SETOR-577760 format. One record per residue (C-alpha): residue in three letters; x, y, z; residue number from 0. Coordinates in Angstrom, 3 decimals, padded with zeros to 6 digits. Last residue first. Example, Ala and Ser with C-alpha at 12.3 -4.5 7.8 and 13.67 -1.06 7.14 Angstrom:
REC  code        px        py        pz  pos
REC   Ser   013.670  -001.060   007.140    1
REC   Ala   012.300  -004.500   007.800    0
//
This chain:
REC  code        px        py        pz  pos
REC   Unk   012.852   144.193   084.041  469
REC   Unk   016.423   143.500   083.022  468
REC   Unk   018.874   140.910   081.795  467
REC   Unk   022.324   142.218   082.444  466
REC   Unk   025.392   144.080   081.153  465
REC   Unk   027.423   146.828   082.816  464
REC   Unk   029.638   148.312   080.094  463
REC   Unk   033.092   149.578   081.117  462
REC   Unk   034.765   152.799   079.991  461
REC   Unk   038.572   152.691   080.175  460
REC   Unk   039.119   155.644   077.845  459
REC   Unk   036.004   157.848   077.392  458
REC   Unk   034.031   156.739   074.333  457
REC   Unk   030.552   156.998   075.787  456
REC   Unk   031.350   160.362   077.352  455
REC   Unk   032.108   161.949   080.733  454
REC   Unk   032.254   158.566   082.453  453
REC   Unk   030.202   158.095   085.658  452
REC   Unk   032.256   156.776   088.567  451
REC   Unk   032.869   153.087   089.307  450
REC   Unk   036.691   153.275   089.227  449
REC   Unk   036.840   151.713   085.755  448
REC   Unk   034.375   154.298   084.472  447
REC   Unk   030.756   153.280   084.026  446
REC   Unk   028.406   152.647   081.094  445
REC   Unk   024.863   151.570   081.809  444
REC   Unk   022.313   148.760   081.594  443
REC   Unk   023.764   147.253   078.448  442
REC   Unk   021.053   144.799   077.520  441
REC   Unk   020.501   141.036   077.383  440
REC   Unk   017.496   139.408   075.700  439
REC   Unk   019.565   137.310   073.263  438
REC   Unk   019.056   139.639   070.282  437
REC   Unk   019.898   142.499   072.632  436
REC   Unk   023.364   141.038   073.171  435
REC   Unk   024.089   141.204   069.429  434
REC   Unk   022.908   144.834   069.339  433
REC   Unk   025.263   145.692   072.208  432
REC   Unk   028.082   143.950   070.369  431
REC   Unk   027.493   146.160   067.356  430
REC   Unk   027.186   149.302   069.529  429
REC   Unk   030.552   148.668   071.215  428
REC   Unk   031.604   145.464   072.986  427
REC   Unk   035.409   145.393   073.151  426
REC   Unk   035.739   149.187   073.596  425
REC   Unk   032.924   149.028   076.159  424
REC   Unk   035.105   146.808   078.345  423
REC   Unk   032.874   144.111   079.860  422
REC   Unk   031.166   143.942   083.243  421
REC   Unk   028.590   141.182   083.711  420
REC   Unk   025.512   140.920   085.866  419
REC   Unk   023.632   138.089   087.569  418
REC   Unk   022.381   134.523   087.065  417
REC   Unk   021.840   134.124   083.324  416
REC   Unk   023.641   137.419   082.724  415
REC   Unk   026.990   135.693   083.353  414
REC   Unk   026.432   133.368   080.376  413
REC   Unk   025.417   136.243   078.109  412
REC   Unk   028.526   138.205   079.119  411
REC   Unk   030.773   135.180   078.561  410
REC   Unk   029.419   134.801   075.031  409
REC   Unk   029.870   138.506   074.347  408
REC   Unk   033.537   138.268   075.321  407
REC   Unk   035.938   139.680   077.905  406
REC   Unk   034.179   139.161   081.243  405
REC   Unk   034.224   140.638   084.750  404
REC   Unk   031.492   138.915   086.766  403
REC   Unk   028.834   140.444   088.998  402
REC   Unk   026.943   138.114   091.353  401
REC   Unk   029.090   138.554   094.478  400
REC   Unk   029.240   142.341   094.102  399
REC   Unk   025.521   142.702   093.511  398
REC   Unk   024.532   140.479   096.434  397
REC   Unk   027.049   142.149   098.753  396
REC   Unk   025.583   145.550   097.937  395
REC   Unk   022.010   144.439   098.675  394
REC   Unk   023.119   142.832   101.941  393
REC   Unk   025.057   145.911   103.066  392
REC   Unk   022.149   148.229   102.315  391
REC   Unk   019.741   146.001   104.227  390
REC   Unk   022.164   145.738   107.172  389
REC   Unk   022.519   149.520   107.483  388
REC   Unk   018.782   149.994   107.968  387
REC   Unk   018.703   147.064   110.397  386
REC   Unk   021.384   148.636   112.576  385
REC   Unk   019.524   151.971   112.428  384
REC   Unk   016.355   150.245   113.611  383
REC   Unk   018.233   148.610   116.491  382
REC   Unk   019.671   151.977   117.607  381
REC   Unk   016.256   153.671   117.614  380
REC   Unk   014.588   150.646   119.279  379
REC   Unk   016.497   150.248   122.517  378
REC   Unk   015.227   153.236   124.499  377
REC   Unk   011.577   152.511   123.795  376
REC   Unk   012.029   148.818   124.639  375
REC   Unk   013.801   149.269   127.996  374
REC   Unk   010.754   149.359   130.286  373
REC   Unk   009.418   146.169   128.743  372
REC   Unk   012.638   144.320   129.507  371
REC   Unk   013.625   142.216   126.474  370
REC   Unk   012.776   138.651   125.443  369
REC   Unk   014.391   137.548   122.170  368
REC   Unk   013.300   136.831   118.615  367
REC   Unk   015.320   136.224   115.447  366
REC   Unk   015.753   137.826   112.057  365
REC   Unk   017.992   140.687   110.969  364
REC   Unk   015.262   142.331   108.915  363
REC   Unk   012.104   141.235   110.729  362
REC   Unk   013.311   141.642   114.308  361
REC   Unk   011.016   140.039   116.890  360
REC   Unk   011.096   141.429   120.451  359
REC   Unk   009.188   139.363   123.020  358
REC   Unk   008.158   141.592   125.904  357
REC   Unk   009.262   141.631   129.520  356
REC   Unk   008.016   142.594   132.996  355
REC   Unk   007.939   138.925   133.980  354
REC   Unk   004.246   138.812   134.901  353
REC   Unk   003.358   140.918   131.875  352
REC   Unk   005.346   138.641   129.612  351
REC   Unk   003.366   135.688   130.970  350
REC   Unk   000.074   137.444   130.225  349
REC   Unk   001.076   138.303   126.624  348
REC   Unk   003.098   141.001   124.867  347
REC   Unk   004.693   140.845   121.420  346
REC   Unk   006.843   143.695   120.143  345
REC   Unk   007.304   143.348   116.393  344
REC   Unk   010.093   145.234   114.628  343
REC   Unk   010.961   146.084   111.011  342
REC   Unk   007.421   145.881   109.559  341
REC   Unk   007.896   143.731   106.455  340
REC   Unk   004.271   143.451   105.366  339
REC   Unk   004.589   139.671   105.242  338
REC   Unk   005.937   139.689   108.807  337
REC   Unk   002.978   141.791   109.896  336
REC   Unk   000.597   139.289   108.314  335
REC   Unk   002.452   136.326   109.846  334
REC   Unk   002.163   137.836   113.338  333
REC   Unk  -001.536   138.531   112.805  332
REC   Unk  -002.231   134.964   111.713  331
REC   Unk  -000.343   133.546   114.661  330
REC   Unk  -002.189   135.780   117.130  329
REC   Unk  -005.612   134.567   116.035  328
REC   Unk  -008.001   137.463   115.264  327
REC   Unk  -010.451   138.289   118.083  326
REC   Unk  -007.409   139.618   119.915  325
REC   Unk  -007.289   142.637   117.646  324
REC   Unk  -004.923   144.588   119.934  323
REC   Unk  -002.488   145.566   117.186  322
REC   Unk  -000.894   148.877   118.144  321
REC   Unk   000.920   150.697   115.360  320
REC   Unk   004.166   152.593   115.772  319
REC   Unk   006.244   155.255   114.024  318
REC   Unk   008.940   155.661   116.687  317
REC   Unk   009.640   159.194   117.944  316
REC   Unk   010.113   158.312   121.627  315
REC   Unk   006.591   159.576   122.373  314
REC   Unk   005.267   157.074   119.848  313
REC   Unk   007.177   154.301   121.582  312
REC   Unk   005.701   155.282   124.944  311
REC   Unk   002.205   155.464   123.441  310
REC   Unk   002.519   151.994   121.926  309
REC   Unk   003.781   150.623   125.224  308
REC   Unk   000.698   152.033   126.982  307
REC   Unk  -001.555   150.429   124.391  306
REC   Unk   000.100   147.033   124.800  305
REC   Unk   000.060   147.411   128.597  304
REC   Unk  -003.690   148.127   128.630  303
REC   Unk  -004.423   145.213   126.294  302
REC   Unk  -002.353   142.898   128.483  301
REC   Unk  -004.166   144.026   131.647  300
REC   Unk  -007.531   143.487   129.974  299
REC   Unk  -006.552   139.944   128.859  298
REC   Unk  -007.311   139.489   125.166  297
REC   Unk  -004.308   137.377   124.262  296
REC   Unk  -001.059   137.895   122.321  295
REC   Unk  -001.383   141.685   122.220  294
REC   Unk   000.842   142.974   119.456  293
REC   Unk   002.942   146.152   119.368  292
REC   Unk   003.953   147.025   115.800  291
REC   Unk   007.181   148.835   115.035  290
REC   Unk   008.494   150.932   112.163  289
REC   Unk   005.086   151.533   110.580  288
REC   Unk   005.282   154.049   107.706  287
REC   Unk   008.636   152.432   106.989  286
REC   Unk   011.133   154.489   104.998  285
REC   Unk   013.820   155.032   107.647  284
REC   Unk   013.209   151.488   108.918  283
REC   Unk   013.891   149.845   105.538  282
REC   Unk   010.908   147.590   104.754  281
REC   Unk   011.423   143.828   104.506  280
REC   Unk   008.679   142.214   102.419  279
REC   Unk   007.649   138.604   102.720  278
REC   Unk   008.709   135.385   104.445  277
REC   Unk   010.567   134.031   101.406  276
REC   Unk   012.609   137.221   101.199  275
REC   Unk   012.075   140.837   100.132  274
REC   Unk   014.829   143.474   100.047  273
REC   Unk   015.653   143.936   096.356  272
REC   Unk   012.466   142.572   094.789  271
REC   Unk   009.970   144.265   097.118  270
REC   Unk   011.782   147.604   097.220  269
REC   Unk   012.172   147.547   093.445  268
REC   Unk   008.424   147.021   093.073  267
REC   Unk   007.821   150.007   095.339  266
REC   Unk   010.391   151.927   093.287  265
REC   Unk   008.307   151.366   090.158  264
REC   Unk   006.029   153.975   091.756  263
REC   Unk   008.196   156.460   089.849  262
REC   Unk   011.269   158.729   089.840  261
REC   Unk   011.885   161.131   086.927  260
REC   Unk   014.338   163.580   085.336  259
REC   Unk   014.358   166.333   082.703  258
REC   Unk   017.154   168.670   081.672  257
REC   Unk   017.517   171.673   079.391  256
REC   Unk   019.804   174.126   077.616  255
REC   Unk   018.250   177.425   076.558  254
REC   Unk   018.472   178.887   073.049  253
REC   Unk   020.246   182.242   072.772  252
REC   Unk   019.268   185.701   071.506  251
REC   Unk   022.186   188.079   072.145  250
REC   Unk   021.959   191.138   074.414  249
REC   Unk   025.390   190.428   075.961  248
REC   Unk   023.733   189.475   079.255  247
REC   Unk   021.761   186.961   077.206  246
REC   Unk   018.293   187.429   075.719  245
REC   Unk   016.387   184.173   076.027  244
REC   Unk   015.088   181.556   073.650  243
REC   Unk   012.680   178.636   073.945  242
REC   Unk   011.568   178.093   070.336  241
REC   Unk   009.565   174.928   070.978  240
REC   Unk   011.552   172.617   068.670  239
REC   Unk   014.757   174.585   069.225  238
REC   Unk   014.455   174.434   073.012  237
REC   Unk   013.362   170.795   072.777  236
REC   Unk   016.610   169.729   071.138  235
REC   Unk   018.834   172.212   072.976  234
REC   Unk   020.645   169.679   075.153  233
REC   Unk   018.127   167.306   076.730  232
REC   Unk   020.409   166.126   079.528  231
REC   Unk   018.423   163.411   081.234  230
REC   Unk   018.212   162.116   084.805  229
REC   Unk   017.039   158.567   085.393  228
REC   Unk   015.789   156.482   088.317  227
REC   Unk   015.710   152.879   089.494  226
REC   Unk   016.344   150.947   086.284  225
REC   Unk   015.974   147.316   087.308  224
REC   Unk   018.576   144.621   086.769  223
REC   Unk   018.158   140.860   087.070  222
REC   Unk   020.027   138.812   089.676  221
REC   Unk   016.960   137.112   091.150  220
REC   Unk   016.931   139.311   094.263  219
REC   Unk   017.068   142.513   092.225  218
REC   Unk   020.227   144.293   091.127  217
REC   Unk   019.876   148.090   090.925  216
REC   Unk   020.717   150.501   088.134  215
REC   Unk   020.891   154.276   088.626  214
REC   Unk   020.828   156.187   085.348  213
REC   Unk   022.223   159.253   083.598  212
REC   Unk   020.827   159.930   080.139  211
REC   Unk   022.673   162.023   077.564  210
REC   Unk   021.738   163.932   074.392  209
REC   Unk   018.035   163.450   075.087  208
REC   Unk   015.126   163.311   072.600  207
REC   Unk   014.018   159.753   073.395  206
REC   Unk   015.736   158.732   076.636  205
REC   Unk   018.994   156.848   075.982  204
REC   Unk   019.110   153.048   075.676  203
REC   Unk   020.579   152.836   072.148  202
REC   Unk   022.822   155.871   072.683  201
REC   Unk   024.274   154.109   075.724  200
REC   Unk   023.017   155.075   079.178  199
REC   Unk   025.264   156.745   081.711  198
REC   Unk   026.240   155.339   085.080  197
REC   Unk   025.406   154.958   088.750  196
REC   Unk   025.416   151.366   090.067  195
REC   Unk   022.952   150.735   092.857  194
REC   Unk   022.623   149.498   096.448  193
REC   Unk   019.297   150.240   098.027  192
REC   Unk   018.859   151.165   101.688  191
REC   Unk   015.626   153.005   100.709  190
REC   Unk   016.437   155.998   102.914  189
REC   Unk   020.219   156.493   102.760  188
REC   Unk   021.097   154.744   099.501  187
REC   Unk   018.015   155.456   097.436  186
REC   Unk   017.664   159.009   098.739  185
REC   Unk   021.316   159.925   098.174  184
REC   Unk   021.339   158.472   094.670  183
REC   Unk   018.127   160.169   093.595  182
REC   Unk   018.760   163.632   095.038  181
REC   Unk   022.519   164.179   095.363  180
REC   Unk   023.839   161.970   092.549  179
REC   Unk   021.334   161.934   089.685  178
REC   Unk   019.777   165.286   090.606  177
REC   Unk   023.240   166.853   090.832  176
REC   Unk   024.305   165.244   087.544  175
REC   Unk   021.309   166.759   085.747  174
REC   Unk   022.189   170.109   087.353  173
REC   Unk   025.813   169.891   086.237  172
REC   Unk   024.874   169.173   082.637  171
REC   Unk   022.322   171.993   082.589  170
REC   Unk   024.834   174.497   083.998  169
REC   Unk   027.550   173.313   081.618  168
REC   Unk   025.316   173.575   078.542  167
REC   Unk   024.523   177.158   079.427  166
REC   Unk   021.578   179.452   080.224  165
REC   Unk   019.448   176.785   081.871  164
REC   Unk   015.942   175.321   081.549  163
REC   Unk   014.553   172.639   083.868  162
REC   Unk   011.929   169.914   083.896  161
REC   Unk   011.470   167.496   086.801  160
REC   Unk   009.030   164.617   086.650  159
REC   Unk   007.582   163.014   089.736  158
REC   Unk   005.825   159.720   089.424  157
REC   Unk   002.616   157.726   089.515  156
REC   Unk   001.764   154.920   087.107  155
REC   Unk  -000.723   154.106   084.367  154
REC   Unk  -000.148   151.364   081.801  153
REC   Unk   001.925   149.453   084.328  152
REC   Unk   005.456   148.111   084.200  151
REC   Unk   007.234   147.468   087.484  150
REC   Unk   004.511   148.443   089.968  149
REC   Unk   002.247   145.531   088.955  148
REC   Unk   003.524   143.754   085.842  147
REC   Unk   002.309   144.687   082.373  146
REC   Unk   003.599   143.195   079.121  145
REC   Unk   002.165   145.350   076.312  144
REC   Unk   002.126   148.619   078.249  143
REC   Unk   000.284   151.623   076.896  142
REC   Unk   002.090   154.492   078.581  141
REC   Unk  -000.065   156.674   080.819  140
REC   Unk   001.270   159.210   083.309  139
REC   Unk   000.266   160.222   086.822  138
REC   Unk   001.474   163.370   088.541  137
REC   Unk   003.931   165.038   090.885  136
REC   Unk   005.421   168.020   089.085  135
REC   Unk   008.824   169.652   089.122  134
REC   Unk   010.049   172.994   087.757  133
REC   Unk   013.458   174.716   087.760  132
REC   Unk   013.893   177.773   085.523  131
REC   Unk   017.562   178.748   085.602  130
REC   Unk   017.103   181.299   084.281  129
REC   Unk   014.503   184.079   084.099  128
REC   Unk   017.213   186.762   084.491  127
REC   Unk   018.824   185.447   081.299  126
REC   Unk   015.781   186.940   079.591  125
REC   Unk   012.525   185.876   077.950  124
REC   Unk   011.581   182.520   079.486  123
REC   Unk   007.929   182.182   080.554  122
REC   Unk   006.290   181.859   077.150  121
REC   Unk   008.731   179.310   075.685  120
REC   Unk   008.657   177.522   079.050  119
REC   Unk   004.938   177.099   078.478  118
REC   Unk   005.266   175.038   075.305  117
REC   Unk   008.247   173.399   076.979  116
REC   Unk   006.084   171.985   079.736  115
REC   Unk   003.601   170.632   077.185  114
REC   Unk   006.292   168.844   075.215  113
REC   Unk   008.461   167.553   078.050  112
REC   Unk   005.437   166.200   079.932  111
REC   Unk   005.655   162.417   079.940  110
REC   Unk   003.148   159.821   078.646  109
REC   Unk   000.331   162.400   079.156  108
REC   Unk  -002.909   161.236   077.547  107
REC   Unk  -002.614   162.428   073.954  106
REC   Unk  -005.149   164.728   072.329  105
REC   Unk  -006.694   164.359   068.870  104
REC   Unk  -007.328   167.612   067.013  103
REC   Unk  -010.783   168.709   065.876  102
REC   Unk  -012.231   166.316   068.435  101
REC   Unk  -015.009   163.952   067.374  100
REC   Unk  -018.125   164.661   069.356   99
REC   Unk  -020.004   163.057   072.268   98
REC   Unk  -018.425   165.386   074.808   97
REC   Unk  -014.993   164.166   073.824   96
REC   Unk  -013.749   161.954   071.003   95
REC   Unk  -010.268   161.237   069.592   94
REC   Unk  -008.294   160.573   072.788   93
REC   Unk  -004.882   158.991   072.148   92
REC   Unk  -003.029   156.588   074.455   91
REC   Unk   000.612   156.550   073.405   90
REC   Unk   003.030   153.669   074.009   89
REC   Unk   004.028   152.800   070.422   88
REC   Unk   004.590   156.512   069.586   87
REC   Unk   006.896   157.260   072.549   86
REC   Unk   010.315   156.964   070.951   85
REC   Unk   009.219   158.276   067.558   84
REC   Unk   007.564   161.282   069.198   83
REC   Unk   010.719   162.124   071.139   82
REC   Unk   013.148   161.541   068.277   81
REC   Unk   011.190   163.937   066.041   80
REC   Unk   010.608   166.838   068.421   79
REC   Unk   007.610   168.894   067.235   78
REC   Unk   005.379   165.852   066.715   77
REC   Unk   004.519   165.598   070.394   76
REC   Unk   002.979   169.057   070.491   75
REC   Unk   000.715   168.251   067.522   74
REC   Unk  -001.050   165.587   069.579   73
REC   Unk  -002.425   168.246   071.895   72
REC   Unk  -001.670   167.171   075.494   71
REC   Unk  -004.221   165.956   078.045   70
REC   Unk  -003.061   165.460   081.649   69
REC   Unk  -002.541   169.190   082.109   68
REC   Unk   000.492   170.680   083.887   67
REC   Unk   001.102   171.096   087.623   66
REC   Unk   003.799   172.995   089.500   65
REC   Unk   006.392   172.225   092.167   64
REC   Unk   009.458   174.400   092.641   63
REC   Unk   013.128   173.456   092.232   62
REC   Unk   015.704   175.290   094.349   61
REC   Unk   017.861   172.192   094.854   60
REC   Unk   016.409   171.733   098.372   59
REC   Unk   012.980   171.457   096.747   58
REC   Unk   014.027   168.193   095.114   57
REC   Unk   015.307   166.816   098.414   56
REC   Unk   012.092   167.664   100.244   55
REC   Unk   009.992   166.130   097.454   54
REC   Unk   012.050   162.928   097.550   53
REC   Unk   011.421   162.347   101.227   52
REC   Unk   007.720   163.200   101.001   51
REC   Unk   007.172   161.109   097.871   50
REC   Unk   008.954   158.073   099.271   49
REC   Unk   006.889   158.264   102.466   48
REC   Unk   003.704   158.702   100.448   47
REC   Unk   004.688   155.793   098.197   46
REC   Unk   005.143   153.489   101.198   45
REC   Unk   001.762   154.603   102.569   44
REC   Unk   000.314   153.844   099.121   43
REC   Unk   001.368   150.219   099.434   42
REC   Unk  -000.286   149.891   102.840   41
REC   Unk  -003.384   151.741   101.627   40
REC   Unk  -003.864   149.695   098.432   39
REC   Unk  -002.551   150.820   095.066   38
REC   Unk  -005.112   149.842   092.425   37
REC   Unk  -003.308   148.922   089.233   36
REC   Unk  -003.591   149.376   085.489   35
REC   Unk  -002.110   147.074   082.847   34
REC   Unk  -005.388   145.718   081.550   33
REC   Unk  -008.289   147.939   082.604   32
REC   Unk  -010.112   146.796   085.765   31
REC   Unk  -007.079   147.412   087.993   30
REC   Unk  -004.782   144.686   089.333   29
REC   Unk  -004.438   144.825   093.088   28
REC   Unk  -001.818   146.529   095.250   27
REC   Unk   000.309   146.422   098.407   26
REC   Unk  -001.812   144.083   100.493   25
REC   Unk   001.132   142.024   101.795   24
REC   Unk  -000.670   138.991   100.374   23
REC   Unk  -001.185   140.431   096.898   22
REC   Unk   002.189   142.060   096.228   21
REC   Unk   003.866   139.095   097.939   20
REC   Unk   002.172   136.492   095.771   19
REC   Unk   003.043   138.492   092.647   18
REC   Unk   006.706   138.655   093.590   17
REC   Unk   006.862   134.980   094.563   16
REC   Unk   005.280   134.118   091.196   15
REC   Unk   007.939   136.149   089.397   14
REC   Unk   010.681   134.442   091.479   13
REC   Unk   009.541   130.864   090.911   12
REC   Unk   011.223   128.069   092.895   11
REC   Unk   014.196   129.990   094.256   10
REC   Unk   011.923   132.790   095.449    9
REC   Unk   009.707   130.394   097.413    8
REC   Unk   005.971   130.704   096.603    7
REC   Unk   004.538   132.584   099.548    6
REC   Unk   002.532   131.498   102.613    5
REC   Unk   004.384   128.189   102.708    4
REC   Unk   002.257   125.041   103.146    3
REC   Unk   002.426   123.535   106.649    2
REC   Unk   003.970   120.094   106.802    1
REC   Unk   001.632   117.247   107.813    0
//
């Protein structure tokens, strides 16, 4: 009798495959309140690695970390009209505390532009105070009607950057720097994720922004996922919160601002971009566990060699875990590590010990082969880099092969059934965008013909990237 698959095959039911993998790879569970999640240790280890890598890149721009309160006076959100209108359906509002009705309701942080800018107005007095570059790592709450673990949850974790600048140009350039040199560099070189960088249309722009830069990735089923955004806020919040400074010419000026964010959604993106029917595939540069050394049987000599090999790999700079739980069947353990997407398994049993070899299983490239035990530590760094590059190549090839150049709305909708479409923005425009939205298709971003980010929505040759999206 054929053995039942551990996961629902992607081709059969991609959403079910995703949920199976989240559960069986022990990434997260649903929380007790609808739309919340419990991130399990293996999933949180991925987030910690993302957080550390991103935090270092953010600090390299001169940005400093701070922390602002979770609870925000409701009146703050009403100061910027587009902002409050954009977030109103998602707000969680606290009306009682300490057994009493509050004099003013407070909002559970959906994003922190309003409370940050309340304090920016106190901290910024002179051009000498600029640029002011602040980031915080926090949780936010947005009441989600159609939750899906990691992708859309009522509460999620993120970083949010907030900056104030003396000029429009400085703010514009900083938003672009975050978009390109922080988010883009990290996604490509650590997460091995292909993406299209572009600007959002007015319809898709962040509430209260004058421009939103985005990175859009194609998932395994051909749908798009917004991976990270960087917003030019112009002077909208500066005027609403009266953030002014005295210029070098002794003139009162409003600051120009940016905000930008990267969330635990990226764990979901990692699953859907790199995962296959056997489970997750974790990029080696991200992996909390790059290699696992497994004892096949409980022989004392085998256990000793497994532990010794683990130490040698650790000394070589490999992030390694030793699995000597021989009271658990070997097959079950091997499948579990495959589900979790650990890049390399090194399997050692009595016969391997006799031969001075180990069985090397590569999760990303696939395949198993015997290798000399003494050579494993020296081999792995190069193999891990090969696998890192392969994931990026595969994600890029998927996007390129499933993106069609089209000329009509009908062709765009047809292409979006299985992938993405590119259509001249001059042919589509806001009216065509609205027509696509009625059929569940959105303009993910606008790009220049050469793939760069256009300077404006109406720049000559601008192309709309169109897809169904998460």
